[in-house]
C-alpha positions in Angstrom: -22.9 -4.9 -46.0 -19.1 -4.7 -47.3 -17.1 -7.5 -47.1 -14.9 -5.7 -44.6 -17.2 -4.8 -42.3 -18.8 -8.3 -42.5 -16.2 -9.8 -41.6 -15.4 -7.7 -38.3 -19.0 -8.6 -37.2 -20.2 -4.9 -37.5 -23.2 -5.6 -39.3 -24.2 -8.1 -36.2 -22.9 -5.5 -33.7 -25.8 -2.8 -35.1 -28.3 -5.5 -34.3 -27.3 -5.7 -30.5 -25.2 -9.3 -31.5 -21.6 -9.5 -30.3 -19.5 -12.0 -31.6 -16.5 -14.0 -29.1 -13.9 -12.0 -30.8 -15.6 -8.6 -30.2 -15.8 -9.0 -26.8 -12.6 -10.6 -26.1 -11.4 -7.5 -27.6 -13.4 -5.1 -25.6 -13.1 -6.6 -22.1 -11.0 -4.4 -20.2 -8.6 -5.9 -18.0 -9.1 -5.7 -13.9 -7.2 -2.8 -12.2 -7.2 -5.4 -8.9 -3.5 -6.4 -8.7 -2.7 -9.7 -8.0 0.6 -10.5 -6.2 2.4 -13.9 -7.5 4.9 -15.7 -6.1 5.9 -17.2 -2.5 7.8 -14.6 -1.3 6.1 -11.3 -1.6 2.8 -13.1 -0.5 4.4 -14.2 2.7 5.4 -10.7 3.3 2.0 -9.6 3.0 0.6 -12.1 5.1 3.1 -11.7 7.6 3.1 -7.6 7.5 -0.8 -8.5 8.6 -0.3 -11.0 11.0 2.5 -9.0 12.8 -0.3 -5.8 12.6 -3.0 -7.8 14.1 -1.0 -9.3 16.8 0.6 -5.8 17.8 -2.8 -4.3 17.8 -4.2 -7.0 20.6 -0.8 -5.8 22.4 -2.1 -2.2 22.4 -5.6 -3.5 23.2 -4.4 -5.4 26.4 -2.0 -2.4 27.5 1.0 -4.4 27.1 4.4 -3.5 26.2 6.6 -4.6 23.1 7.5 -8.3 24.1 10.3 -10.6 22.4 7.0 -12.0 20.5 6.9 -8.8 18.6 10.5 -8.2 18.0 10.7 -12.0 16.6 7.9 -11.2 14.1 9.1 -8.0 13.1 12.7 -9.7 12.2 10.9 -12.3 10.7 9.3 -9.1 8.5 12.6 -7.7 8.1 14.4 -10.8 7.0 11.7 -11.2 4.1 12.0 -8.0 2.8 16.0 -8.1 2.6 15.2 -11.6 0.5 12.7 -10.1 -1.2 15.5 -7.0 -2.1 17.6 -9.3 -3.2 15.6 -11.2 -5.5 14.5 -7.8 -7.0 17.6 -6.5 -7.1 19.0 -10.0 -8.8 16.1 -9.5 -11.7 17.7 -5.8 -12.2 20.7 -6.9 -13.1 19.8 -9.6 -15.4 18.6 -7.4 -17.4 14.6 -6.6 -16.4 13.0 -2.8 -16.2 9.8 -1.6 -14.7 8.6 1.7 -16.4 9.5 4.1 -13.4 12.9 2.6 -11.9 13.4 5.8 -10.0 10.2 4.6 -8.0 11.1 0.9 -7.7 14.5 1.9 -6.8 12.8 4.3 -3.8 11.0 1.5 -2.9 14.0 -0.9 -2.4 15.3 1.9 -0.7 12.4 2.2 2.1 11.1 -1.1 2.4 14.1 -2.8 4.5 14.1 0.8 6.8 10.6 0.4 7.8 11.0 -2.1 10.2 14.6 -0.9 11.4 12.9 2.2 12.5 9.6 1.0 13.7 11.7 -1.8 15.9 13.7 1.7 17.6 10.7 3.6 17.7 9.2 1.2 19.3 11.2 -0.6 21.8 12.2 3.2 22.7 8.1 3.7 23.4 7.2 2.6 26.5 3.8 2.9 26.9 0.7 0.9 25.0 1.4 2.8 22.1 5.0 1.2 21.1 3.2 -2.2 20.0 0.7 0.0 17.9 4.1 1.3 16.1 4.7 -1.7 14.9 1.2 -2.6 13.9 1.9 0.6 11.5 5.1 -0.6 10.5 3.5 -4.2 9.4 0.4 -2.8 7.4 2.9 -0.2 5.8 5.0 -3.7 5.1 2.1 -5.4 3.3 0.5 -2.0 1.5 4.4 -1.5 0.1 4.2 -4.9 -1.0 1.2 -4.5 -3.3 2.7 -1.1 -4.1 5.7 -2.8 -5.5 4.0 -5.7 -7.5 1.8 -2.7 -9.4 5.1 -0.8 -10.5 6.6 -3.8 -11.5 4.1 -6.7 -12.1 7.2 -9.2 -13.1 7.7 -9.8 -9.5 7.1 -13.1 -9.3 9.0 -15.9 -7.0 
């Protein structure tokens, strides 16, 4: 066996034995994204809580009330704070791989609760809260997707 082959452990691999170094090199990274930071996590929790509450109101055949509007407002404020943080990081020199996609998400994210707020308030049937539920789910999914675009987003 050659010295390079012995040093790399290939002789052992042929016999089914792998060194710890080889195991570390061949271990694949998980494709599951973990969202780190207080603001992104709070946005996901708030979006899912809003969706759950709005779906409950839809199931109970209730119209949009002050509680749903307040929850939507909190979600909007959190999204605006996140946009400010991301813009500050961009100004500070950070660059994601796909800057255009990131800017598109930064524009779309705060618009989702605003559009849902107007649409849900105009819908006087039981489906008004369902619009808010969709907005909460979309905000949570957009937050996870934003983290996939630029994993550096940690607050």
